[in-house]
Steps between C-alpha positions, in 0.01 A plus 500: 500500500724204588414141411632283782550128444546337838421236758487497881868435563767718664635612163152575369405696810802727461344664196139516615611662828715747306215588266270562795765706678568708190132552423530380143185360336539140395311202366575158647546193285524195726759247381431184699841336523346194666331434164807583286335809357844666495581286197209628291616650168330834564676538835836406349469803272509716814736288710732288282643336816149374588514651849272737685477789556498687172345825387397688189482879525218605270634857496791395281456129425806402705491147640728392781572182690717450814381663821810713555478655155127559541538666841776727371294596197187579701698703753668700225169548321344660807806654664428316825656219708836543324715815509576644158877514545791493739600273784143452624397357163789253495448406865140413414609298198767331710241360742258421220770289336579341836141381521495374143833319531474378860173464692290449187666190357610363837160522664337368184713189533418479871134480397575223251730286714413574863123553481366301206759221477629475854724202571585425137834683485643554850825656379314755286257576782780563748697715258198708397378558855848607607516752215145620572592571862816681387292724273249575774794603720634731227150646469467551875843660525422745220172601659661551843592856405285559191122537505481342156757322285610820327386740776184616320225255408586380151473228240768311694253458786214423263710221350609348830178519700293234313774244556513571872120468508558126461712483814294200618606310188862571600447369856611845616388663823512870415535579870858375464556783251347801676608755240352296217184456707465875555554564127263221397214621718543861385468402135216255571304791648519704181161497317672451163671187631170345603342579163795373299532185710153387387584512127400305296353255754399579856683236703398644835643749744866601504686257728595658830742359760 
């Protein structure tokens, strides 16, 4: 049994979707970041960086924070969504790290500056939107000749998909990125994606272009 500490954000949805896809039993502990629950002392014991998501594996008592580490651990635990060795494993990790180092932080800042505080920092808005569009182009180029980021459906896709699900927040028309659109719709249609998307709070249907 996995204890999942999470909220309905792209990073949080990475892990709930992965848990659903992997078929691992889990208990959800909602950490409402709009109420600063991530700073509660009990949660800090699990996630010292006071960020969601975080997990505790009751099988061995291991606690983990940081979505990339959690996804890698869960994949290795089950032997799914991440090859055990060789080039395919490192290709998957390559694109997982791309998401963590690129689209994740960039699109998070797009949310902060271009959606919720629009007009307050024009230079930052312009710079962030330019970088967001560059990353979408990288994404689209990769998917032009690959069904998924690392060929087979993997934790790299699980990590990237929840961020793309907020394409409206990025002022992005996915029709301009046809390969991303094809990939996005394919993953949206997976039953595990729909279940994981609604954890811990059902915010409505998956956004569709």
